[in-house]
SESETI-5870 format. One record per residue (C-alpha): residue number from 0; y negated, z negated, x. Coordinates in steps of 0.2 Angstrom, whole numbers, plus 2048, in hexadecimal, padded with zeros to 3 digits. Last residue first. Layout:
<recs>
REC;n;y;z;x
REC;NUM;Y;Z;X $
...
</recs>
This chain:
<recs>
REC;n;y;z;x
REC;409;81D;797;7E2 $
REC;408;81A;792;7D1 $
REC;407;80C;785;7D0 $
REC;406;803;793;7D5 $
REC;405;805;797;7C2 $
REC;404;800;787;7BE $
REC;403;7F6;782;7C8 $
REC;402;7EC;78E;7C7 $
REC;401;7EB;78A;7B1 $
REC;400;7E2;777;7B9 $
REC;399;7DA;781;7C4 $
REC;398;7D1;787;7B6 $
REC;397;7CB;779;7B1 $
REC;396;7B9;781;7A6 $
REC;395;7C3;792;7A2 $
REC;394;7D1;78D;79D $
REC;393;7C9;77F;790 $
REC;392;7C0;794;78E $
REC;391;7CD;797;789 $
REC;390;7DA;7A3;798 $
REC;389;7E1;7B4;792 $
REC;388;7F5;7B5;795 $
REC;387;7F5;7C6;78F $
REC;386;801;7CF;785 $
REC;385;80D;7DA;782 $
REC;384;81E;7D3;77C $
REC;383;831;7DA;77F $
REC;382;82D;7DC;792 $
REC;381;835;7CE;794 $
REC;380;828;7C4;79C $
REC;379;81F;7C7;78C $
REC;378;82E;7C4;781 $
REC;377;832;7B2;78A $
REC;376;81F;7AF;789 $
REC;375;81F;7AD;775 $
REC;374;815;7B8;76A $
REC;373;811;7B5;75A $
REC;372;816;7C5;74E $
REC;371;811;7D4;74A $
REC;370;806;7E0;757 $
REC;369;800;7F0;755 $
REC;368;7EF;7F2;74F $
REC;367;7EC;7E2;75C $
REC;366;7F2;7E9;76E $
REC;365;7F0;7E0;77C $
REC;364;7F5;7D0;770 $
REC;363;7EC;7C2;779 $
REC;362;7F7;7B5;77E $
REC;361;7EC;7A4;77F $
REC;360;7E8;797;78F $
REC;359;7E5;785;791 $
REC;358;7E8;781;783 $
REC;357;7F2;772;78D $
REC;356;802;77A;785 $
REC;355;7FC;78C;786 $
REC;354;7FB;78A;797 $
REC;353;80F;77F;796 $
REC;352;814;78E;790 $
REC;351;80E;79A;79E $
REC;350;817;78F;7A9 $
REC;349;826;78D;7A1 $
REC;348;828;79F;79B $
REC;347;82A;7A0;7AF $
REC;346;833;794;7B3 $
REC;345;840;79C;7AA $
REC;344;83D;7AF;7AD $
REC;343;843;7A9;7BD $
REC;342;832;7AD;7CD $
REC;341;839;7BE;7DB $
REC;340;83B;7CB;7CB $
REC;339;82F;7C0;7BB $
REC;338;822;7C1;7C6 $
REC;337;822;7D7;7C3 $
REC;336;824;7D2;7B0 $
REC;335;818;7C6;7B1 $
REC;334;80C;7D2;7B8 $
REC;333;80F;7E0;7AC $
REC;332;809;7D1;79C $
REC;331;7F7;7D2;7A7 $
REC;330;7F1;7C0;7AC $
REC;329;7E0;7BA;7A4 $
REC;328;7D6;7C5;79A $
REC;327;7C7;7B8;7A1 $
REC;326;7CD;7BB;7B2 $
REC;325;7CD;7AB;7C1 $
REC;324;7DF;7AA;7B5 $
REC;323;7E6;7BA;7BF $
REC;322;7E2;7B2;7D2 $
REC;321;7F0;7A4;7CA $
REC;320;7FD;7B5;7C6 $
REC;319;7FC;7BF;7D5 $
REC;318;7FD;7AE;7E2 $
REC;317;80D;7AA;7D9 $
REC;316;814;7BB;7DC $
REC;315;80E;7BB;7EE $
REC;314;81A;7A8;7ED $
REC;313;824;7B0;7E8 $
REC;312;825;7BF;7F2 $
REC;311;826;7B1;803 $
REC;310;812;7AE;808 $
REC;309;80F;7AE;81C $
REC;308;800;7A6;823 $
REC;307;7F5;7AB;833 $
REC;306;7EA;7A3;83A $
REC;305;7DE;7B0;848 $
REC;304;7DA;7B1;858 $
REC;303;7D2;7BF;863 $
REC;302;7C6;7C8;856 $
REC;301;7B7;7C5;863 $
REC;300;7AF;7BD;858 $
REC;299;7BE;7AE;856 $
REC;298;7C6;7A6;848 $
REC;297;7CC;7B7;841 $
REC;296;7D3;7AF;82E $
REC;295;7E6;7B8;82B $
REC;294;7EF;7B7;816 $
REC;293;802;7C3;81B $
REC;292;80A;7C7;80B $
REC;291;81B;7C9;808 $
REC;290;827;7C3;816 $
REC;289;837;7C5;81E $
REC;288;831;7C5;82F $
REC;287;81C;7C4;831 $
REC;286;81C;7C8;842 $
REC;285;813;7BA;84D $
REC;284;7FE;7B7;84D $
REC;283;7FE;7BB;862 $
REC;282;7F0;7CB;85D $
REC;281;7EB;7CF;850 $
REC;280;7E7;7E2;850 $
REC;279;7F9;7E6;855 $
REC;278;7FF;7E1;843 $
REC;277;7F6;7EF;83D $
REC;276;807;7F7;838 $
REC;275;811;7EB;830 $
REC;274;803;7E1;82A $
REC;273;7FF;7F0;81C $
REC;272;810;7F0;818 $
REC;271;814;7E0;818 $
REC;270;805;7DD;809 $
REC;269;7F6;7DA;813 $
REC;268;7E8;7CD;811 $
REC;267;7D7;7CD;81D $
REC;266;7CB;7BC;81E $
REC;265;7BB;7BB;824 $
REC;264;7BA;7AB;831 $
REC;263;7B0;7B5;840 $
REC;262;7AF;7C6;83A $
REC;261;7BA;7D6;833 $
REC;260;7C6;7D3;824 $
REC;259;7D4;7DE;81B $
REC;258;7D9;7E1;80D $
REC;257;7E8;7E2;7FF $
REC;256;7E6;7E3;7EE $
REC;255;7EB;7D0;7E5 $
REC;254;7E0;7D3;7D3 $
REC;253;7D6;7C5;7D9 $
REC;252;7D1;7CC;7E9 $
REC;251;7CE;7DD;7E4 $
REC;250;7C5;7D7;7D6 $
REC;249;7B9;7D1;7E1 $
REC;248;7B6;7E2;7E8 $
REC;247;7B1;7E9;7DA $
REC;246;7A5;7E0;7D6 $
REC;245;7A0;7E3;7C1 $
REC;244;792;7EE;7C0 $
REC;243;79B;7F8;7B0 $
REC;242;794;7F1;7A1 $
REC;241;786;7E1;7A8 $
REC;240;790;7D4;7B2 $
REC;239;798;7C3;7B4 $
REC;238;7A2;7B9;7BD $
REC;237;7A7;7A9;7C1 $
REC;236;7B6;7A6;7B6 $
REC;235;7B6;7B9;7B7 $
REC;234;7B2;7C6;7AB $
REC;233;7A6;7BE;7A1 $
REC;232;79A;7CD;79A $
REC;231;787;7CC;79C $
REC;230;780;7D2;78E $
REC;229;772;7C7;78B $
REC;228;77D;7BE;780 $
REC;227;789;7BC;788 $
REC;226;77E;7B7;79A $
REC;225;775;7AB;78E $
REC;224;789;7A3;786 $
REC;223;78F;7A1;796 $
REC;222;782;799;7A0 $
REC;221;783;78C;792 $
REC;220;794;789;794 $
REC;219;791;78C;7A8 $
REC;218;784;77D;7A4 $
REC;217;78E;76F;79B $
REC;216;79A;771;7A6 $
REC;215;791;76D;7B3 $
REC;214;788;75F;7AC $
REC;213;799;757;7A6 $
REC;212;7A2;75B;7BC $
REC;211;791;750;7C1 $
REC;210;78D;756;7D0 $
REC;209;789;746;7DE $
REC;208;775;744;7E3 $
REC;207;772;736;7D7 $
REC;206;784;72D;7E3 $
REC;205;777;72B;7F2 $
REC;204;77E;727;800 $
REC;203;78D;72F;802 $
REC;202;786;73A;7F8 $
REC;201;77B;742;80C $
REC;200;78A;742;813 $
REC;199;790;74F;807 $
REC;198;77C;759;807 $
REC;197;77E;75A;817 $
REC;196;78D;761;81A $
REC;195;7A1;759;81F $
REC;194;7A7;757;80F $
REC;193;7A4;765;804 $
REC;192;79B;760;7F3 $
REC;191;79F;76F;7EA $
REC;190;790;776;7DB $
REC;189;794;77E;7CF $
REC;188;795;791;7D1 $
REC;187;78B;79F;7C5 $
REC;186;78C;7B0;7C9 $
REC;185;783;7BE;7C3 $
REC;184;781;7D5;7BF $
REC;183;777;7DF;7BE $
REC;182;767;7D1;7BE $
REC;181;759;7D4;7B2 $
REC;180;74C;7CD;7B8 $
REC;179;74B;7C4;7A6 $
REC;178;759;7BE;7A6 $
REC;177;759;7B5;7B7 $
REC;176;74A;7AB;7B0 $
REC;175;754;7A6;7A2 $
REC;174;760;7A1;7AC $
REC;173;755;795;7B5 $
REC;172;74D;790;7AA $
REC;171;75C;78A;7A1 $
REC;170;761;780;7AF $
REC;169;750;778;7B1 $
REC;168;752;773;79F $
REC;167;765;76B;7A1 $
REC;166;75F;764;7B4 $
REC;165;762;765;7C5 $
REC;164;75B;757;7D0 $
REC;163;76A;758;7DB $
REC;162;773;76A;7D6 $
REC;161;782;76A;7C9 $
REC;160;781;77C;7C6 $
REC;159;77E;78A;7D3 $
REC;158;777;79D;7D2 $
REC;157;77D;7AD;7DB $
REC;156;775;7BE;7D5 $
REC;155;77A;7CE;7D4 $
REC;154;770;7DE;7D9 $
REC;153;779;7F2;7D7 $
REC;152;76B;7FA;7E4 $
REC;151;75F;806;7DE $
REC;150;752;802;7ED $
REC;149;747;7FC;7DB $
REC;148;754;7F1;7D5 $
REC;147;758;7E5;7E6 $
REC;146;743;7E4;7EB $
REC;145;744;7DC;7D6 $
REC;144;752;7D1;7DB $
REC;143;74B;7CD;7EB $
REC;142;739;7CC;7E2 $
REC;141;740;7BD;7D6 $
REC;140;749;7B5;7E5 $
REC;139;737;7B8;7EC $
REC;138;72C;7AE;7E0 $
REC;137;73C;79D;7E0 $
REC;136;73B;797;7EF $
REC;135;744;79E;7FF $
REC;134;747;791;80B $
REC;133;759;78A;804 $
REC;132;75C;778;809 $
REC;131;765;771;7F8 $
REC;130;759;767;7F5 $
REC;129;74A;773;7F9 $
REC;128;755;77F;7ED $
REC;127;753;773;7DE $
REC;126;73F;76E;7E1 $
REC;125;73E;782;7DF $
REC;124;744;781;7CE $
REC;123;74C;797;7D0 $
REC;122;75C;791;7D3 $
REC;121;76E;798;7DE $
REC;120;760;7A6;7E2 $
REC;119;76D;7AF;7EF $
REC;118;76D;7C0;7ED $
REC;117;77E;7CC;7E9 $
REC;116;778;7E1;7F4 $
REC;115;782;7EC;7EC $
REC;114;782;800;7EF $
REC;113;783;803;802 $
REC;112;781;813;806 $
REC;111;777;817;815 $
REC;110;766;81B;809 $
REC;109;76C;80C;7FF $
REC;108;76A;7FE;80F $
REC;107;75B;808;815 $
REC;106;753;805;805 $
REC;105;754;7F3;804 $
REC;104;752;7EE;815 $
REC;103;743;7FB;815 $
REC;102;73F;7EC;804 $
REC;101;740;7DA;80D $
REC;100;74D;7D1;80B $
REC;99;750;7C2;815 $
REC;98;74A;7B7;80D $
REC;97;752;7BA;7FB $
REC;96;761;7B8;807 $
REC;95;76E;7C7;807 $
REC;94;780;7CD;805 $
REC;93;785;7DF;804 $
REC;92;78F;7E5;7FA $
REC;91;795;7F8;7FC $
REC;90;79F;7FD;7EC $
REC;89;7A6;811;7EA $
REC;88;7AD;810;7FD $
REC;87;7AE;822;805 $
REC;86;7B4;81A;817 $
REC;85;7B3;81A;82A $
REC;84;7A1;81F;82C $
REC;83;79A;816;81E $
REC;82;7A2;806;826 $
REC;81;796;80D;834 $
REC;80;788;810;82B $
REC;79;788;7FF;825 $
REC;78;78C;7F7;834 $
REC;77;77C;801;83A $
REC;76;770;7FC;82A $
REC;75;775;7EA;82D $
REC;74;76F;7EB;83D $
REC;73;760;7F2;838 $
REC;72;75E;7E1;830 $
REC;71;76A;7D3;839 $
REC;70;762;7C5;828 $
REC;69;767;7CF;81B $
REC;68;77B;7CD;821 $
REC;67;775;7B8;81C $
REC;66;785;7AD;821 $
REC;65;793;7B7;81B $
REC;64;793;7C5;80F $
REC;63;794;7D6;812 $
REC;62;7A4;7DF;808 $
REC;61;7AC;7EF;802 $
REC;60;7B4;7F7;7F5 $
REC;59;7BF;808;7F5 $
REC;58;7C9;808;80A $
REC;57;7D4;814;807 $
REC;56;7D0;81C;819 $
REC;55;7CD;80B;822 $
REC;54;7DF;807;826 $
REC;53;7E0;815;831 $
REC;52;7DD;80D;844 $
REC;51;7D3;815;84A $
REC;50;7C9;80F;83B $
REC;49;7D1;7FF;83E $
REC;48;7CC;801;850 $
REC;47;7BD;805;84D $
REC;46;7B5;7F9;840 $
REC;45;7BC;7EB;84F $
REC;44;7B1;7F0;85A $
REC;43;7A0;7F3;84C $
REC;42;7A4;7E4;84B $
REC;41;7A5;7DC;85F $
REC;40;791;7E5;863 $
REC;39;78F;7DB;84E $
REC;38;78F;7CC;858 $
REC;37;789;7D1;867 $
REC;36;779;7D7;864 $
REC;35;776;7C6;854 $
REC;34;778;7BB;862 $
REC;33;76B;7C3;86C $
REC;32;760;7C4;85E $
REC;31;761;7B2;858 $
REC;30;75A;7AD;868 $
REC;29;749;7AD;867 $
REC;28;74C;7A9;854 $
REC;27;751;79A;856 $
REC;26;768;79C;850 $
REC;25;770;799;83F $
REC;24;781;797;841 $
REC;23;78C;79A;82F $
REC;22;7A0;796;82E $
REC;21;79F;792;818 $
REC;20;79B;781;819 $
REC;19;78C;77F;80E $
REC;18;785;771;805 $
REC;17;776;771;80F $
REC;16;771;781;812 $
REC;15;773;788;823 $
REC;14;761;791;82A $
REC;13;75A;7A1;82F $
REC;12;770;7A4;82A $
REC;11;77C;7AB;835 $
REC;10;78E;7AD;833 $
REC;9;792;7C2;82F $
REC;8;7A5;7C3;826 $
REC;7;7A8;7D6;823 $
REC;6;7B6;7DA;814 $
REC;5;7BE;7E9;80D $
REC;4;7C5;7EC;802 $
REC;3;7D5;7FC;7FD $
REC;2;7E2;7FB;80B $
REC;1;7EC;805;807 $
REC;0;7FF;800;7FC $
</recs>
């Protein structure tokens, strides 16, 4: 199976946010240029190595994340140009932060084939932005949305709920401001405190900074109602899009397709055939044995060190079921039928039935007009009925419980 998705990581930020535990680093302005030059030189070499191996020819989606890729300026444009020399993606996303996205950069990215920019907006309340260590303000965020749209690119906005000092009123104001700016896509995430981050340490001293889960759930509900009313349909647990503007790259992750990861801390996932073909590009990674799927994480700038995780066919099937639960449509009947080849049907049916009993999911017939009678898990798994197991409202809010049911089949 050819790799169809490419992720590239750019681990540089002007200033690291207080909640962030992603791999990124900040430099004094006088040192940043040299650090970026060295890193991008290694990225180009890695990209060319995969291109020469024929691994990029079928890539259909590209995502350059970070960190803050827009901080790289013209280097990001050149990277996009070089990626385009190896493949012809139908969707090409670059992450950006408002303070480092200029109209010149947006225009240049559009000219070399980038199709989409994902902006880290987080909130339109300046006090909340300062509390989490963001260095842009609300006006700059709104201007960045307009800048991306004026360049002819799709724009996605990331928002966060449960921030220190955030209220129901400020959350609604953020949603209203973003909807007025009219991006093509919105992602909504509850704040989590990751151990070792500045905000985690602050919350250890001041419990009022800890996110309130009930408040976050209420914020997620308000976001779904307001975004849906404005024409943004929820297609994944955290994602809303205008029709035709869903993020195809992220859908590739959630539907079990193979992807390559380039750059320090970038993750990739390859099936057995692709790993065997490309194993020479992952030095010192042990052979896969009888593993069905290999997950790889690059651990240094020069792509000389990797972590590898090996999944059996059963584990891969359980992972696909779990990830499908992120999607609004849920687990398709075809996926359940395939999973039953490696997971005993009785165990699979028990997991489905448990999700139903807990109110986390419900069977939705694929063709209502042709359906008669009650859908049962055993009938769907056996291929006698066509229906998808879709998360309910509770399954959406408490997704971890639903995910654990299916990953438990591994």
